[in-house]
C-alpha positions in Angstrom: -25.7 -67.0 -4.9 -25.3 -67.4 -8.7 -24.0 -63.8 -9.0 -21.4 -64.5 -6.4 -20.3 -67.7 -8.0 -20.1 -66.3 -11.5 -18.1 -63.3 -10.3 -15.8 -65.6 -8.4 -15.4 -67.8 -11.4 -14.5 -64.9 -13.6 -12.1 -63.3 -11.2 -10.2 -66.5 -10.3 -10.0 -67.6 -13.9 -8.5 -64.3 -15.0 -6.0 -64.1 -12.1 -4.9 -67.8 -11.9 -4.8 -69.1 -15.5 -3.3 -66.1 -17.3 0.4 -65.7 -17.7 1.7 -63.4 -14.9 2.6 -59.9 -15.9 5.7 -58.8 -14.0 5.7 -55.2 -12.7 8.6 -53.0 -13.8 10.4 -50.7 -11.4 9.7 -47.0 -11.5 12.8 -45.8 -13.2 13.1 -46.0 -17.0 16.7 -47.1 -17.0 17.9 -49.8 -19.4 16.9 -53.2 -17.8 19.8 -54.8 -15.9 20.6 -58.0 -17.8 22.8 -60.7 -16.3 25.5 -60.0 -18.9 25.5 -56.3 -17.9 25.7 -57.2 -14.2 28.7 -59.6 -14.8 30.5 -57.0 -16.8 30.1 -54.3 -14.2 31.0 -56.5 -11.3 34.3 -57.6 -13.0 35.2 -54.1 -13.9 34.6 -52.8 -10.3 36.0 -55.7 -8.3 38.8 -54.3 -6.1 40.2 -57.7 -5.4 41.0 -58.1 -9.1 42.8 -54.8 -9.0 44.7 -55.8 -5.9 45.8 -59.1 -7.5 46.9 -57.3 -10.7 49.0 -54.8 -8.6 50.6 -57.7 -6.8 51.4 -59.4 -10.1 53.1 -56.3 -11.3 55.1 -56.2 -8.1 56.2 -59.8 -8.5 57.4 -59.1 -12.0 59.4 -56.1 -10.9 60.9 -58.1 -8.1 61.9 -60.9 -10.5 63.9 -58.4 -12.6 65.6 -57.1 -9.5 66.4 -60.7 -8.4 68.3 -61.4 -11.6 70.5 -58.4 -11.3 74.0 -58.3 -9.7 74.3 -56.8 -6.2 75.3 -53.2 -6.2 79.0 -52.6 -6.3 80.6 -51.2 -3.1 82.8 -48.1 -3.0 85.6 -47.9 -0.4 87.4 -44.7 0.6 89.8 -44.3 3.5 93.3 -44.2 4.8 95.7 -47.1 5.4 98.6 -47.4 7.7 98.2 -44.0 9.4 100.8 -43.5 12.2 99.3 -43.1 15.6 102.0 -41.1 17.1 101.6 -38.1 14.8 98.6 -38.9 12.6 100.5 -37.3 9.8 99.4 -38.4 6.3 102.7 -37.8 4.4 105.2 -38.8 7.1 105.4 -42.5 6.7 105.9 -44.3 3.3 103.3 -46.9 4.1 100.5 -44.4 4.6 98.0 -44.4 1.7 94.9 -42.6 0.7 92.8 -45.4 -0.8 89.8 -45.6 -3.1 88.5 -48.9 -4.2 85.5 -50.8 -5.6 84.2 -54.2 -4.8 81.7 -56.4 -6.8 80.2 -59.5 -5.3 78.8 -62.4 -7.4 76.1 -64.7 -5.9 76.8 -68.5 -5.8 76.3 -70.6 -8.9 73.1 -69.8 -10.9 71.3 -68.1 -8.1 70.5 -65.0 -10.0 69.1 -66.7 -13.1 67.1 -69.1 -11.0 65.7 -66.3 -8.8 64.6 -64.5 -11.9 63.0 -67.7 -13.3 61.2 -68.2 -10.0 59.9 -64.7 -10.1 58.4 -65.3 -13.5 56.8 -68.5 -12.3 55.2 -66.7 -9.3 53.9 -64.0 -11.7 52.3 -66.7 -13.8 50.8 -68.2 -10.6 49.4 -64.7 -9.8 48.0 -64.4 -13.3 46.2 -67.7 -12.8 44.9 -66.3 -9.4 43.6 -63.3 -11.3 41.8 -65.5 -13.8 40.3 -67.6 -10.9 39.1 -64.5 -9.2 37.4 -63.3 -12.4 35.6 -66.6 -12.6 34.5 -66.4 -9.0 33.2 -62.9 -9.6 31.3 -63.9 -12.7 29.8 -66.9 -10.9 28.9 -64.9 -7.8 27.3 -62.2 -9.9 25.3 -64.7 -12.0 24.0 -66.4 -8.8 23.2 -63.1 -7.1 21.3 -61.9 -10.2 19.3 -65.1 -10.4 18.4 -65.0 -6.7 17.1 -61.4 -7.1 15.2 -62.5 -10.3 13.6 -65.4 -8.5 12.5 -63.3 -5.4 11.1 -60.5 -7.6 9.1 -62.8 -9.8 8.0 -65.0 -6.9 6.5 -61.9 -5.3 4.6 -61.1 -8.4 3.1 -64.7 -8.5 2.2 -64.5 -4.8 0.6 -61.1 -5.2 -1.6 -62.3 -8.0 -2.8 -65.3 -5.9 -3.3 -63.0 -2.9 -5.6 -60.7 -4.9 -7.8 -63.7 -5.8 -7.8 -64.9 -2.2 -8.9 -61.5 -0.9 -11.9 -61.7 -3.2 -12.5 -65.3 -2.0 -12.6 -64.1 1.6 -15.1 -61.4 0.8 -17.4 -63.8 -1.0 -17.0 -66.5 1.7 -17.9 -63.9 4.4 -20.9 -62.6 2.5 -22.3 -66.1 1.9 -21.8 -67.0 5.5 -23.5 -63.8 6.7 -26.4 -64.5 4.4 -26.7 -68.0 5.6 -25.7 -69.5 2.3 -22.2 -70.6 3.4 -20.3 -72.0 6.4 -18.1 -70.4 8.9 -15.5 -73.0 8.1 -15.3 -71.9 4.5 -14.8 -68.3 5.5 -12.1 -69.3 8.1 -10.3 -71.5 5.5 -10.3 -68.7 3.0 -8.9 -66.3 5.7 -6.2 -68.9 6.6 -5.2 -69.4 3.0 -4.9 -65.6 2.6 -2.8 -65.2 5.7 -0.5 -68.0 4.6 -0.1 -66.4 1.2 0.7 -63.0 2.9 3.3 -64.7 5.1 4.9 -66.2 2.0 5.0 -62.8 0.4 6.8 -61.4 3.4 9.4 -64.2 3.1 10.0 -63.5 -0.5 10.2 -59.7 0.2 12.9 -60.5 2.8 14.7 -62.7 0.2 14.4 -59.9 -2.3 16.0 -57.4 0.1 18.9 -59.8 0.8 19.4 -60.4 -2.9 19.3 -56.7 -3.6 21.9 -56.1 -0.8 24.2 -58.6 -2.5 23.8 -56.9 -5.9 24.6 -53.5 -4.3 27.8 -55.0 -2.9 28.9 -55.7 -6.5 27.2 -53.1 -8.5 26.5 -50.1 -6.3 23.7 -47.8 -7.7 23.3 -50.0 -10.8 21.6 -52.6 -8.6 18.6 -50.3 -8.5 18.0 -50.7 -12.2 14.9 -52.7 -13.4 15.5 -56.4 -14.1 15.1 -58.0 -17.5 11.8 -59.8 -17.7 13.3 -63.0 -19.1 15.9 -65.5 -17.8 19.2 -65.6 -19.7 19.8 -68.7 -21.7 23.2 -69.7 -20.5 25.1 -72.4 -22.6 24.1 -76.0 -22.1 27.0 -77.8 -20.3 29.1 -80.3 -22.3 29.1 -84.0 -21.4 30.5 -85.0 -18.0 33.7 -86.5 -19.5 34.5 -83.3 -21.3 34.0 -81.2 -18.1 36.2 -83.7 -16.2 39.0 -83.4 -18.8 38.9 -79.6 -18.5 39.4 -79.5 -14.7 43.2 -79.6 -14.9 43.1 -76.5 -16.9 41.0 -74.6 -14.4 42.8 -71.4 -13.2 42.8 -72.6 -9.6 44.9 -75.7 -10.7 47.0 -73.6 -13.1 47.9 -71.4 -10.1 48.8 -74.4 -8.1 50.9 -75.8 -11.0 52.8 -72.6 -11.3 53.4 -72.5 -7.5 54.8 -76.1 -7.7 57.1 -75.0 -10.5 58.2 -72.0 -8.5 58.9 -74.2 -5.4 60.9 -76.7 -7.6 63.0 -73.7 -8.7 63.3 -72.8 -5.0 64.9 -76.2 -4.3 67.5 -75.5 -7.0 68.2 -72.1 -5.5 68.7 -73.7 -2.1 71.2 -76.1 -3.7 73.2 -73.2 -5.1 74.2 -72.2 -1.6 76.6 -75.2 -1.5 78.6 -73.3 -4.1 81.0 -70.5 -3.0 80.1 -66.9 -3.5 82.9 -64.8 -4.8 83.8 -61.2 -5.3 86.4 -58.9 -6.9 88.2 -55.9 -5.1 90.1 -53.3 -7.0 91.8 -50.4 -5.1 94.1 -47.5 -5.8 96.3 -46.1 -3.1 98.0 -42.7 -3.2 101.1 -42.2 -1.0 101.6 -38.6 -0.2 105.1 -37.4 0.8 108.6 -38.2 -0.4 111.7 -40.0 0.8 115.0 -38.5 2.2 116.2 -37.8 -1.3 113.1 -35.9 -2.2 111.7 -38.6 -4.4 107.9 -38.8 -4.3 106.5 -42.1 -3.0 105.0 -44.2 -5.8 101.2 -44.9 -5.7 99.9 -48.5 -5.3 97.2 -50.6 -7.0 95.7 -53.7 -5.5 93.4 -56.4 -6.8 91.9 -59.2 -4.8 89.4 -62.1 -5.4 87.4 -63.4 -2.4 85.6 -66.7 -2.1 83.2 -67.9 0.6 83.9 -71.3 2.0 80.7 -73.4 2.5 82.4 -75.9 4.7 79.9 -76.3 7.5 76.6 -76.9 5.8 74.6 -78.8 8.4 72.9 -75.8 10.0 72.5 -73.6 6.9 72.7 -75.1 3.5 71.3 -78.4 4.4 68.4 -76.8 6.3 67.6 -74.5 3.4 67.3 -77.4 1.1 65.1 -79.3 3.6 62.9 -76.2 3.9 62.6 -75.7 0.1 61.7 -79.4 -0.4 59.0 -79.2 2.3 57.5 -76.2 0.6 57.4 -78.2 -2.7 55.6 -81.1 -1.0 53.1 -78.7 0.6 52.3 -77.1 -2.8 51.9 -80.6 -4.4 49.5 -81.7 -1.6 47.5 -78.4 -1.9 47.2 -78.9 -5.7 45.9 -82.5 -5.2 43.3 -81.3 -2.6 42.2 -78.5 -5.0 41.6 -81.0 -7.8 39.6 -83.3 -5.4 37.4 -80.4 -4.4 36.7 -79.3 -7.9 35.8 -82.9 -8.9 33.5 -83.2 -6.0 31.7 -80.0 -7.0 31.4 -81.4 -10.5 30.0 -84.7 -9.4 27.4 -83.0 -7.1 26.4 -80.5 -9.7 26.1 -83.1 -12.5 23.8 -85.3 -10.3 21.7 -82.3 -9.6 21.7 -81.4 -13.3 20.2 -84.7 -14.3 17.5 -84.3 -11.6 16.6 -80.8 -12.9 16.3 -82.0 -16.4 13.7 -84.6 -15.3 11.9 -82.0 -13.2 11.8 -79.5 -16.0 10.2 -82.0 -18.3 7.8 -83.2 -15.6 6.6 -79.7 -14.8 6.3 -78.6 -18.4 4.4 -81.7 -19.5 2.3 -82.6 -16.4 2.4 -80.5 -13.3 1.7 -77.0 -14.7 -1.0 -78.2 -17.1 -2.6 -80.3 -14.5 -2.5 -77.6 -11.9 -4.2 -75.1 -14.3 -6.7 -77.7 -15.3 -7.5 -78.4 -11.6 -8.3 -74.7 -11.1 -10.5 -74.6 -14.2 -12.3 -77.8 -13.2 -12.9 -76.5 -9.6 -14.2 -73.2 -10.9 -16.5 -74.9 -13.4 -17.9 -77.2 -10.8 -18.4 -74.4 -8.3 -20.0 -72.1 -10.9 -22.4 -74.9 -11.7 -23.3 -75.4 -8.1 -21.8 -78.8 -7.9 -18.4 -77.9 -6.5 -16.9 -77.4 -3.1 -15.6 -74.0 -2.1 -12.7 -75.7 -0.3 -11.6 -77.4 -3.5 -11.5 -74.0 -5.3 -9.1 -72.7 -2.6 -7.1 -75.9 -2.6 -6.7 -75.7 -6.4 -5.7 -72.1 -6.2 -3.0 -72.7 -3.7 -1.8 -75.8 -5.6 -1.5 -73.8 -8.8 0.5 -71.1 -7.0 2.8 -73.7 -5.5 3.3 -75.3 -8.9 4.1 -71.9 -10.5 6.6 -71.1 -7.7 8.2 -74.5 -8.0 8.5 -74.2 -11.8 10.1 -70.8 -11.4 12.5 -72.2 -8.8 13.4 -75.1 -11.2 14.1 -72.6 -14.0 16.3 -70.4 -11.9 18.1 -73.5 -10.4 18.7 -74.7 -14.0 20.4 -71.4 -14.9 22.3 -71.4 -11.6 23.7 -74.9 -12.4 24.7 -73.7 -15.9 26.6 -70.9 -14.2 28.3 -73.4 -12.0 29.4 -75.5 -15.0 30.8 -72.4 -16.7 32.9 -71.8 -13.6 34.1 -75.4 -13.4 34.9 -75.4 -17.1 37.0 -72.2 -16.6 34.9 -70.3 -19.1 35.6 -66.6 -18.9 33.5 -65.6 -22.0 
């Protein structure tokens, strides 16, 4: 009996009170740090490339919008007699070539170019917002994978100790020195730990799948053994002040500016469009005296007459103003959502700070001491085997909870980086 107890004491003490050693993956590639993962995800994100291409298209369209319409060339015959269709018979018949240039109403061209630039600025803000989203998503995916991998290591260490406990409980029961209940409880504790390991392995597969989505084959690299130390968030008031500068709100601001310009463009339609026509007419043939017919030149200015505005100009202005209102409401809603996220995350942050201190100062030391106390009592023949198992499971739970708190702390830091618009 003493041999079994001493052996159990030694085994559990080594497995449960030492700092876990995390297994490395088989390949010898450079460990995948969070910074590396973020850099690779941003570089490979196809949506960022799509948004950049769209911005380039908007810029090109804005240049085109500020240019004059293409001139029109006119070539033809005027006053051709229908009885003979002879070009040189009648003095009024002319071979005409002309050019026409139209000019949009008011400041339409300049305003259209200005609106294009504002839309391009809105698209650039969308690019910045997408980059923030990718960075945040990659940090959270990396942290989820880190937690699952290290949680499995903790569970496996506890599982190894419980396997030995089951063997010893069975041996003592078969030798008449222990109870069947002790053996069954040890087996139940082992089965529960194996079930938790399966859950964490499933979580690890899901996290790895998310990493593959962003990183491809680089997701198979070994993980760094330590958590990154992301920057501590600034005070709440500072974060709140930075919200209006978030790329999502900058995008909304630029869209509002573009829609305001759209209203001005709609107002320009009340002004007339005008155009210039220049034509040269050659009159073939000659009069009865043999004198050649003289050629003709014509010039003409055209103006549109926006007299009936109810169904076109007025409605264009109404439409433009409605778009402006919609953009303003969308911006207000975006700000409210960001502030709600900040409030929720800040409350969680205060809670996590308290939990971190509690686990570091009390829970983890007390859980380790409980294991040591139970082992000492059982080794001296004064303890209960059930208490050894309970202390073991409690220590595992404390370690898993402490790991979860650490990962959640870094996850919140990543959230604050996103809300602050930090793209470093």
